[in-house]
N, C-alpha and C positions, 0 to 999 in steps of 0.2 A: 627718823628712820629706825635707829637702834632701839629707841624706846618702844615703838610699836612691835618691832621684831621680838624683843624680850617678852613683852606682854603676850604676843601671839604664841610664842613658844611655851609659856607657862599654861596658857589656856588649852593648848593643843599638844600637851606633853606626850600623849600616847602616839599621836601622829608623828611627832618629832622623833620618837624612838623607832617607829616603823621606818621613817625615811632614813634614819641613821643606819638601820639594819640593811636597807636596800643599798645605801651608799657603800657599806662595807662589802656586801656581796659583789657589787659592781667593781669595787677596787680589787677584790680577790680575782675576779675574772680578768680584769685589765692587767693585773700583775703577771698572769700566766702568758698574756699576749705580748708583753714588752720584751724586746731583745735584751740579752745580758752580755756585757762585754767588759773588757778591762778598763777602757777609757772611752769617752765620747770620740766620734770620728774627728780626729784633730788635724788631719791633712786636708789641704784645700783640694778641690777637684783637679785631678791630674790625668793626662793621657800620655802613655808611653808608646813611642813608635820605634820599632826595631827594623833595620834593613841589613840583610846579609849580602856580602859581596865576597864570596870565597876566594881567598888568596890575594885580594887587592891590598896594596900598600896603604899605610895609615893616611899619608898626605893625599893620596888619590881618593880615598874614601871621604876625607873631609871636603876636598874640592868638588868632587863629582856627585856626592850623595848628601852629606850632612849640610853643607852650606845652602844648596838649592832648596832642600826640604825646610830648613830653618827659615829661609827667606819667605817661602810660601806660607808657612804656618804663622809667622810673626804678625801678619795682618788680620788674623782671625779675631772676631769680636770677643771680648772678655778675657783675652790672654794677659796674664800678669807677668810671666817671665818664661823664658825658654832656655833650658840647660841641655847640653849634649856631651856625650863621651864618644870619641872616635878612636878605634883601635884597628888592628889588622883584620880586614874582612868584616867589620861590624860597625854600624852606626846606631847609637841609641839616643833618642831625643825625648826629653821629658818636658811636656808642655803643662805649665801650672796656670790654672784659671782663677778668676776672682771667686771669693767665697760663696757668693749668692747665686752662682750659675749652676745649671743642671748638668750633671756629669754626662748623661746620655746625649743631650743636645750638643755638648762640647765634642763628644766623640764623632757625632755626625758632621760637625763643622770641620774637624781635623781630617776626617776621612775624605771629604770633598776636596780639600787642599792637596792631600797626598795623591789622590787619584789623578789630579791634574798634572802632577809631576812624574807619575809612574812611567809614562811613555818617553820621558826625556832622560831617564836614567840609562847608564851604559849597558851594553849587552852583557849577559852573564850575571847581572845583579838581580837577586830575588826581589819580588815586589815588597814594598814596605808593609809591615804588619803591625796593627795596634794590639798591645797585650791586653788580656782580659781585665775587666774592672774588678779590682780587689780593694780591701780595706787597707788603711795605713798600717795596721798591725795584722796583716792578712794571714800570716802563717798560723794555721790551726794545729796541725800535727805533722811531725816528720817521722818517717819510718825507715828501717834499714833491712835489706834482704842480704843475708849472709849464708854461706854454705862451704863445707869442706869437700863436697863431692860434685856439686853442680857447677857447670861452666859459667863464666861471666856473661856469656851470650844468653844462657838460660835464665839467669837472674834478671837481666834487663828485659827480656821478653815477658817474663811474669809481671814485672812492674808496669810495663807499657801496655800489655794486652790482657792482663787479668785484673790487676788492681785498679789501674787508671780508669777504664770504662765504668766499673762498678761504683767507684767513688764519685765520678763526675755525674752519675745518674742521681745522686742524692741532692736534695734541695739545699741551697746555701753554699755549695762548693763552686768556686770559680775556676780553679786550675789544679792540675796535678803534674808536677815536673819531676822527672827522674834524672839522676846524675850518677854516673859510674856504670860498671859492667861494660858489655859490648853490644852495640845496636846491630842486630842481625842484618846482613846484606847478602844477596846473591851476587857474587863478585866475578867479573870477567877481567883477569889480569893479563894484559897484553905482554907478549914476549917479542921485543923488537927484532931479534935475529930471525925468528920464524916468519914474522911479517915480511921482512925483506926477502927471505928465501922464496916465499909464495907470491911475492909481488902484491900484497894486500895493503890497502891504506886504512888509516884510522877511521875516516869517514865511511868507508865501506862496512867496516865492522859495526860502527854506530848505526847505520841504516839497517843492517841485517837484524840487529837485536831489537830495534824499534818496531820493525814490521813483522817480526816473528812472534810477537806476543800480543795477540788481540783476538777477540771473538767478534765476528762480523755477522750482523743480521742478514738473513737471506730473504725469502719471500714466503708465499703460502702455496701449498699443494692441495688440491681437492681430490679426494679419493673415497669412492663409495659413500658419497654423501657427507663425508667428514672433511674438516679443514685441518691440515697439518702445517705447523710452523717449521720453516727451514732455517737453520742457523749454522754458521761455521765456527767450530770450536778450535781455536788456535792458541789459546793462552798457555804459557809455560807452566808445567806442573812440577818439574824437578830439575836438578842440575844436569841430568842426562839430556833432557830436552834442549837445554842451552848448548851443550856440547855438540849436539847433532844439527844445530842450526846452520844452514848453508849461507856462506858469504857471497861466493861467486863461483864460476866454473872456468877452469883453465884447461884447454885442450880436451874438453869432454870430461874432465875429472872435477867433481865438486870439492871445493875448499870449505871446510866447516870451522866453527869457532874453536873446536878442539885442536885443530891444526896450528893455530896461531896464539892461543892463550890458555892460561890455567883457569878452570872454572871450579869455584869452591865457595863455601860459606866463609864469611869474614865479618869483621866489625868496621863500622865507619871510622873515619879519622877522628880521634878523640881530642876534644878541647876541654874536657873536664873529667874528673874521677872522684870516687868516694871511698871512705873507709869507716869502719865502726870498731872501736876498741882494738885498733891496730890491724884488723882483718879487712881485706878488700870487700867492698860492699856496694850495693846500689842504694843510694839515699833518695827517698821520695819526699817531696815537700807538697803538702796539701794546703791550699790557700782558700779562704772563705770569700764569698761574694760580698759586694758592697752592701752594708746594712744588715747582713745576716746575723743571727743570734749565735754567738760563739759557743756557749755551753750546750745548747740544743744541737747545733751542727756537729760539734765534737762528739757528742754521744752517738749520733747517727754514724759518723765516720768510724768510731771505735767499734761499734757493733758490726759494721760491714767488714772491717779488718779482722775482727774475731771470727766471722764466718769464713773469710778467705783463708785464714790460717789452717782451717780444717781440711782444705782442699789442695794444699800445696804438696808438691812431690816430696818424697822422703829425703831427708838430709838438708832441706831448705828451711831456714829459720826466719821468721818475720818479727822484728823488734819494733814495737809500736809506740814506745815512749822516748824516742830520741829527743823530741821536743814536744811539749804540750802546753799551749798557751792557757788552757782552761785551769791549769794548776794555780796560776797567779790569781785568776778571777775568783776561783773557789776559796783560796786563802784570804783574799781581800774581803770577800763577802762574809766569810766566817769571822774575821777579825772585827769588821764593822758591826755585824749582827751581835757579836759578843759585847762590843762597846755599848750598843743600844740596850741590850739586856741588862748589863751591869748598871748603866745609867738608870734604867727603870727600877731596878732593885733599890738603888740608893734613894731614888725619889720616893718610893713607897716607904722606906725606913724613915726618911726625914718627915714625910707627911704624917706618919703615925706618931712620931715624937711630938710634932707640933699640934696635931689635932686630937690624938688619942681616940680616933673614931675610924673604924675599919670601913664604914660606908663612905665617909668623906674621902678616905684614901682611895677607895675603889673608883669613885667618880673622877678624881683627878687622874688616876692611872689610866682609866678608860679614854680620857680625852686625848692621850698621846697617840694611840694607834689610829683613832678616827682622824686626827689632824694629819697624820702621815698618809692616810688613804686619800685625803683631799690633795695632798702634795703629789701623790702618784698619778692621780687623774689629771692634774695640771701638766705634769711631765708628759703623759701620754698624749695630751692634746697638742703639745708643742713638738711631738715626734721624737722625744728623748727617751732613751731606754734606761735600764738599770746598769750602773757602772760604779766604779770607785768614787767618782766625783759626786754623783747624785746621792749615793749612800753616805758619803762624807758630809754633804750638805745637810742631810737629815740628822746625822750624828751631832753636828755642830748645833743644830736647831733644838736639840732635845731640851736644853735648859730653858730656852725661851718658850717652847711649846708647853712645857709643864707649868711654867710660871703663870701663864694666863689662867690655867685651871686652878692652880693653888690660890691665887689672889681671890678668885671668885668664890671658890668653895670655902676658904677660910673666913671670908667676910660673911657668907651666908650662915655658917656654923655659929659664928660669934653673934650675929644679929638674932638668930633663933634662940640662943641661950639667954641673951639679954631680954628678949621679948617675953620669955617664959617667966621672968622674974618681975615683970611689970604687973601693977594692980589691974590695969585694963589693957591686956595684951591685944595687939592688932591681929587681924586675920593672917594666917601663916603665909598665904600666897602673896599678900602685900609686903610682908617682911622679906620674903625671898626676892620679890621684884625690887624693893628698895635697896637691898644689899647688892644685887647685880648692877643696878643703875648707879649706885654710889661710886663704884670703882670703874664704871664704863669708860669715862673720859680718860682716866689714867691708863687703862689697858690699851685703848685705841691709839693714844699718842705714843705710848711706849713701843707698841708694835710697829707703827709707821716709822718711827725714828730708827729703830733697830734694823728694819728692812732697808732703809736708805743707805746704810753702811755698804751694802753690796751694789749700789747703783753704779759706781765707777767701772765695775767689771764689764758692764754691758757696752762700755765705750772703748774697750780694748780691741785690738785687731790681731789677726794672724792666729797662731797656735794658742796664745794665751786666752783669747776670747773663746776659741772653740773648746778648750779644756775647762775653763773656770766658769763660763756662763751657765752650763748645766748645774754646777754646784750652787751658784747664786739663785737660779730658778727653784731648785729643790728646797733651799733654805727659806726663801721668801714665801713660796707656796705653802710650806709647812707652817710657818709662823702666821701667815694670814689665815690659813685653815684653822689654826688654834684660836684665833680671834673669833671666827665664825662659830666654832664649837663652844667657846666660852659664853656666848650670848644666846645660844639655842639649846644644844643638848645638855650642857652643864646645869642651867637653871631648871630644866625639866627634870633631870635626875635628882637634883637637890631637893626639889619638892616631893618627888616620889619616895626617896630613900631617907631624907633627913627630917621631914615633917611627920609628926606623930599622927596616928589615926584620928584621935579626937579633935586635933587641930584642923584636920582637913574638912570636918563636917561644917565648920563655920565659914568655909570659903565658897560655898555654893552661891551665896548671894552677891559675891564680888564679880561684876561683869567685866568683859574685855575692855569696853570703852572706859569704864571707871578706872581700871588698872592703868591703861595707857595714858590717862590724863593726870596721873599722880605726880608726874614730874613738876607740873606748874604749881602744885601745892607744897610739895616737899623739896623738890629740886635736888640737884646733886650736892648742894652745900650742906644739907641737913646731916648732921653727924651725931652719933651717940658716943659718949665717953666709954672707953673700954672698962668693963668691970673685971676686976682681978678674979672674982669667983667664976667668971665665964671662961677663964683661960686654963690650959693644962699646967701641970706642975713643972714640966720641962720649960714651957714658955715663961712661966713666972721666974724660974731660976735663971734663964737666959736674959730676961729683961732686967733682972736685978744686977747682973754683972754689966750689962750694957749701960744701964743708968749710972752705975758707979764710974765707968769709963767716960761717959758723956759729961757727967758733972766735973770730973777732973779736967777734961779737955776744955770745957767752957771756962773753968777757973784759970787755966794756963793756956789760953788760946794763942798767945804770942809764941810760946815755946812749941806748941803743936804746929803752927804755921811755919816757924823757923825749921823744925825738923823735917816737915814735908818738903819745904823748898830745898833743903840740903840734899834730901834723898833724891828729889827730882833732878837736881843739877848733877849729882854723882851718876845717876842713871844715864843722863844725857851725855856725860863724858865717856861712859862705857860704850855707847852705841857704835862709834866708829870701829871698835875692836871686834864687833860681831861679824863684820863683813856682810856681803850681799850675795844672793844667788837668785836664779830665775825660777827654777823648778826644784822641788824637794827631791831627795834621793829615793829611789824605789828599790825594794828588795824583792826581786822576782823569783828567786830560787833557781835561776839559770844564768850562766855566763856565756858570752860569745867572745871568742878569741879570733881576731883577724891577723893573718900572717902575710906579710908582703916580702918577697925576695926580689932580687935584681930583675929588671925587665929582660926578657929573653930567656929566663930560666925555663927549662922544659917541664912538662907536666910530670914526667917521671921523677925529676929532682924535687919538685914540690911535694910529691907524695912521699919521697924518702925522708925529707925534712919533717913532714907531717907525722911519720912514724916516731921520730924522736920527740916531737912535741907531745904526742899522745902518751908515750911511756913516761915522760916527765910529769905530766899532770895526773896520771893514774896513780901516782904514789900518794896523793892526798886521799884520806879516807872519806872526805865529803863528796868526792867525785864518783858518781854512780856509773856514768857512761860518757863516752866522747865520740862524736861523729865528725869526720872531716869531709868538707866539700871543697874541692880544688877546681878552679876554672868555672866553666859554665856549660849548660845544656841548651838545646835549641829552645828559643822563646822563654828563656829563663829571665825573670825580672831582674835578678842580680847578675848582670852580664860581666862576670869577672874574667880577667885574663888568666892563663895557666900559672902565672907566677904568684897568684893571690889565692889564699885558702881561708876558709872560715871553719872554726871548730865549735860545735854546740856541746856545752858541758851541762849535764844534768846533775844537780847537787842535792845532797841531803845534809842539812846543817845540824840535824839531830845527832849525827855521828860524832860531832865535836861541838857541843853546845857552848864551850868556853871560848870558841874562836868566832868573833863576829864576821859578817860578810866583808866588811872593809878590810879587816886584817888578812882574810883569805885572799882578797883581791891584791893586796900589797905583796904577799908572799908569791903568788902566781906571777906577778909582773917581775919580781926579782929573779925567779927561776928561769923565766923565758928570756930574760936579758942575757943569760949565759949561752944561749944557742946562737952560734955564729951564722952570719949570712942572711939574717931575716930581721924584720922590724915588726913589732907586735902592738896591737891595740886591744885592750881588754875592757869589756863592758857588759851591759845587759841588753837583751833584745829590744824591749820597748823604749829604753833610753836611747839606744842607737837609732831606732826608727824616728823618734822625735827629733833627734839631732839631724838626721838625714832630711826630714821634712823642712827643718829650719834653714839648712844651708846646702843640702845636697851631699853632705859628708857625714860619715858616722863618727862624729866626735863632738864634744861639747862646744868647741870653738873652731871656726874655720877662718883662717887668714887667707884672703883672696888677693892674688897678685895679678893684675891685668896688664897686658901688653901684646904686641904683634909678633915679635921675633921669639921663636921657641928657644933658641940657644941663650938669648939674654934672660928670658924668663927662668930658665934652669939655673943659670949662674946666680941670679938674684935669689932664687929659691933656696939654693944651698947656703947662702949667707944668712937668709932669714931663718932657716932651720937651725943654724948654729946659735943665733940670738935667742930663739925661743927655748932651746934646751938649757940655756944658762939662767933662765928665770926660775926661781924657787916655786914649787907647786905645779909646774908644767910637767905632765907625763904623757906617754904614748904619742910623742911627736911623729907625725907620719906625713912626709912630703909626697905628693903624687909623683909617680914615676914617669915623668915626661922627658926622658932622656933618649938619646939616639942609641939604637941597637943595630948590630950587623944584619943586613938583609941581602938576599941574593937578587940582583937586578939584572933582568934580561932585556937588553936594549936591541930593538930590531933595526937592522941595517936595510933600509928600503931599497937601495940600489941592488944589493945582493939578492934580496927577496924577489925583486922584479926579474932578475936573471933566471931564477928558477921557476918563475911563473906563479908565485904565491903572493898573497897580499897580507897586510898586517892582521886583519881580522882572522884569516885562516890560521896564521901562526899562533895567535893568541888562543884560539879555540883548541888547537892541538895541544898546546902547552897546558891548558887547563885540564884537558882530559888526562894527559899523561901524569901530571904532578898531583893535582888535587882530586881528579876523577869527577865524573858526572853521572847523574842518575838518568838512564836512558829509558827506563820503563819501571814497572812494578810487578811483583809476583804475589798472587793471592794464595794464602793457606787458610782455607775456610773464610772466616771473617777478618783474618789478619792480613795486613799488607806490608810487604818488604821491598825495599829498593833493589832494582837490578842495576848494578853499578859497574861502570866501565872505567878502568884505570890501568896504569902500568904496573907490572910486577915490582915488588920492593927492591930487588937488586939493581934495577935500572934507574933508581932515583934517590939513592941513599948518599950521594956525594956530589960535589960540584963537577967533578970529571964525568960522572955518570950522566948528569944533566946535560953537559956539553955534547955527549955522544947520543943523546936521545934522537930518535928518528921521527921526523914529521913528514906530512904529505907534501909531495911536489908534483908539478905537472910537466916537467921536462921540456920547457919552452926554449932552452938555450943549449947548454953545454952537453948534456947527456939525457938520454931517455930514462930517467929515474922515477920510480914510484915514490921513493922516500929519500930524504936527505938528513944528515945530522943537523941538530939544532944550531951548533956552532957555525955552520956554513952561512947562516943568514942573521946571526945575532952576535952581540958582544955580551958575554956573561961575566959579571964580577960582583964582589961583595962590597957594599957601601953602607955607611951608617944612615939610618932612617929613623924618624920619630916613632917611638913605641906607642904613644897615645897622645891625643890632643883633646883638651877639654875646652868648652866654650860656654858662655852665659850671655844671653841677650846679644848674640852675634859678635861677641868679642872673645878672643882667646884669653885663657887665664890659667894660672897654676894655683892649686889650693894646698895649704898645709893645715892639717887638722891636729888638734891636741885636746887632751882631757886635763882636768884639774883634780889634784889630790892633796890633802893636808892643809889646804888654804881655801878661802872663799873665792868665788868666781870674780867678784868685783875688784878685789885688790890685786889679783893675778893679772887681770886685763889692764889695770892701770899701770902695773910694772911693765907689761909687754909693750904697751903703746909708747911708754917713755924710752925703753931700750931700742925699739925699732926706729923711733924718730931720731935718736942720737947716733945710731950705728949704721943704718941703711940709707944710702943715697940713691934715689931713683932717677933714671934718665927721663928726658922729656917724653910724654905720652904714656908713662907707666904710673900706676897708682895702686894703693892698697885699700881694701875694705875688710872690715871685721864682721863676720856673720855668725850664725848659730845662736846659742843661748844669750850671749852678750848683747847682740843687736836687739833681740826681742826684749831683754831686760831693760835696756835703755828706753825703748818705745813704751813699754808698760809703765815704767816709772814716771814718765812725763804725763801720761794719761791719768794715772792714779793721783798724782800730786795736783793736777789741774782740777779734776772733777771731785777729788777729795775736799778741796777748799770749798767748792760749790755745795757739796753735801753738808759740810759744817755750817755754812751760812743758812741753808734750808732748815737744818736742825734748830738753829738759833731762832728762826722765825716761828717754827712750830712750838718751841718751848715758850716763847713770848705769848703766843696765842693761848697756850695751856695755862700759864701762870698769870698773864695779864700785865707783867712788867718785865723789862729787860734786866733789871737787877737780879731777880730770881733766876731768869734764864741763863744769865752769865755765871751765876753761882754754880749751876749745874754743869755748864760747859767747862768751868775751871777744873772740874774733876777729870776731864779727859787726859790732860798731860800726866796726871798722877798714875794713870794706868801704865805708863812707860816704866815705872819703878818695878812693877811685877814682871814685865817683859824682860827687863835687863837682868834682874836678879834670878829669875827662875828659868829662863830660856837658855839653852846651851847650843842653839843652832843659828846659822846665819839668817839674816832678814831676807825672806823670799819676797821679791817684788816684780 
């Protein structure tokens, strides 16, 4: 097959060049269509379900919402694991599916399950909502809105109603989440004393507001041959409309909302806030859709934000580079492109030194981009885009890609030179054919054997397979592409550029059939001794030194073998000191600092501490900007409690080129350790996301402690945390805050409630209205919609005593004819410790302690951790520990690579035996493999990644 293909390429050389041109044009077009991203989509298909239950205690949320939904979802086909986080008023369930499943089918299956459970959830619980489909590293851009003159309400309205709709209209954007500022509401704040004086109940106010804000369609009126539509316009247009709304009539006098409540604009109860460079801000997070092109989508988003900037009110500033994922992509592509270019320059220089022929150098150089075009087309066929891994695979392949061309061109150049010195030279086309055919077998076997090295990668699982398989495909496709190029385009170009005009005249009589049959006459074994006169001066000089070294080695072969063996054994002895890691470190140009304070810490206190953190970090010249996000916003994928903040640091390492990122990271950790009352975790965005995909925790290693009793879990967790902190190399130890915090418990006395003619449901609804508030309707301002919110005025709910005095509706069935009674009359109100948060995995409670590794390799740190935990932690029956994150994936990957690595070595041996004909020569080649460890041990300064 190869013989005929080479012969056909030589006879149809112009057609080959035309096909190559078409291939390159197709590759250029395909390149523009391929998505560009930081990494391949490394997260398995996931569906996140959030359910809000305003004001509901953590254990109630777990029992009434999380557990039923988990149980319903667990039986869904394709589910690999189910993780959940339950906190006050919020249940977040993450459903992880098998790798090969379709994300949209998964969402449909999950939606069917949660719809079955929606009707069984308690009253007052919002329906479960599936968050939008986003990429694992979905954050595209973060922006900040700041102003010294505009109100927080104005900033939030701009973000929600000006920026958000315009960005969502762009293709490739999945969500825009705003955090901070004040969400505008039309608020009706009840004054209990006025309600009691007018004899008005909460339910009457609620009904009045609901019915007073609607447009009702009427009918049709026919007049003078025309048809007129009749409609009732009753929607609220202003605060004054609300004030004038009638509740009831007492003795012929209307009682309006204005009589019993304060009507004003206000902000919703905040569970999150933002700041930018110590100033209050609205932080917007723009996430890309699943599979969207990061660079293209970022460009569209930035153009839209640039246009929006020009329309903002005076005094409002829009900062658009709080976070920009494309920076890392562009830097990675630039570095890899530079590496490819530098490699190409080195290749050209080496080629010219060896061949001293610019045409031969041009042919070899041209084979590289054509081979990479074939690689790109293969990647596109498999649905793989341009990212760091695929470009890295091509960068690694550059040596092998050019090698095929070098071997072919060098042999053709040599054969043509020798043929010209013959008395009866052969036709040039036969010489080119023989030269290509002579090294065909070597090139094919070498290419296949090199490609086999990457075979174990395709048997990996999880994040390792998703990250590294595109690299392997890019490498193998490029190398196999170079094989195709070396037996098609390269022979055609060699004939066109290296054969002289007078030599081509003699080739007209050589037919395609005669050329393709030359193998049976000459065969691959026919060889011509190299003539020194046909070699360049540099090659003759190099060969002279090589022969000197070769002669010495052959004369002292025992000494050479002894030195090689000693070097190998010494390298083998050094290997344990290198350590191991799962993934190499990334330098993204951005840091993320996570701050956790004690559970129960208010949002205001988190923001105050955040100011201190920002001032501390802004002293570093490398820090360009800092944005703080505390707590969460509605439908925020990162559903953080108010005591947790994240800081996005944008860095410029050029401002201090002598300080590497690792050193800056160490100094930041040291400074943050001096801030009391908080625990910090410092890392990078993509590294954090990878860790979260691996274990659900934003840390390199997650120690998972499973058990039923929350108090026991917390006690064991404290002991485990102390043990981890004692291990050298362990940093950023962060135990999940699953402790009890004080909560106000309102226990209804059913007997007393019956005495006043009220039931449990009515009391619960009134308490919800008074304390948390409810949205009773919505007010339209053009295309914008704002909640009409009913709640108690602030002075009536700012303390335990005030809550006890709150007035709720009564029906006066017994002791007195009262419209309202104090809450304490039918309830027992006290402060009790309750769980702050409850985490679960596969329907089991757990506590997770995450930590990072610094100054040591991952493998040795984990070994020390396991030994210390085994010696110092005694677990009760029913409790157990699992290690997750990079360590777990490293162990799985190591087993697969060792198993299939042995298989690959065996296949290599078989191929070498087929190539050489004897096992003796095959084993001789294989014995060179261990010697490669010498270079790895002496030249590499990094841990062994596996």
